[in-house]
Each structure stands twice: as structure tokens, then as C-alpha cells.
N, C-alpha and C positions, 0 to 999 in steps of 0.2 A: 714433900718428902719423896714422892715417886720420882721426880726429876733428879733429886740428889742421889737416890739409889741407882738410877740409870747411869749417872755420871761416874759413880764409884765402880760400877761394873765395867764401863768403858775404859776407865783408867786401869783396872786390873787386867783386862784383856788386851791392853795397849792398842785399842781401836777406838779413836775418838768418835767415829761415825756411829758407833753403837748407842751413844747418848741420845742421838736424834732418832734412831730407828726403834729403840725399845719403847714400849708404851705400858700403861698400867696393867694391861692384860697379858703382857709378855711373860713367859715362863723364865724364871731365873736359871733353871738347869737346862731346859731345852733350847729356848731362843737365845739366851745369852751364852750358853755353852761353857759355863764354868766347870772345870774339872774338880776332883775331890780336894786337892790342895788349895786351889783358888777359892773353893767354897768355904773352907775353914778360914782362910785369910779374909774373905769377904765378911763372914759373920763376925770375926774379931774386929774388923774395921767398922762395921755397923754398930757394934757395942760401944766403941770409942766415940764414934761420930754422934750418936744419939743419946749417949749416957745411959744405956740400958744393959742389963745382963741377962743372958738367956739361960734358962734351966734346961739342959738337954734331955731331962726326963720328960719335959713337956713339949719339946721340939719335935715336929713331925715334918717329913718332906712335903706334905701338903701345903705347908706354909710357904714353900718355894714355888708353888704352882703358878703364881703370878706376882708381879711387883706389888700389885694392889693387895693381895692376900698377905704378903710379907709386911707391908705397911700396917695393916690391921693388927697383925701379930705384935709388931713393935709398939703400936699405940696402946695395946693392952698392958704393956710392961712399963710405960712411962709414968 
């Protein structure tokens, strides 16, 4: 799941090398550098890709602190 998320981020940033440089501990907002619009599109893409729906009342920016933390958040909703 971590690898797929890194690939999606790289695709959204139009930088294929990001898929190789991002790790489980990489911050989605800091290391990947997604801006606010890209972040919204990223979350929508993740919902489609993994068949989950996020309740934004429960969503916290801490979930984006690392790819690993975001994967844990996704797994709780599957």
C-alpha cells in the first residue's frame, strides 16, 4: 500500500522519481510537497483506489505526517 501511495503522489506531482525517493516515513505534505488542491485530488484518488470513504470530521492532518500513518488510517476504514 505504501508503494502504491508513493506512486500516486509521484503521478500527481508529475515527478516519477518521487516514487523511488518517498518512503513509509516520508511526510505527504512536507516531503512530497502536495499543495492544497493536489491534496484534495490525492485524497479523492485514494478513496477511489482503495474503495474507502473518509469522514472529514475524523480526518486530521496528523494522518498525513507519513505515508505509513496514512496507510494505517486507510486500513482502519477498509
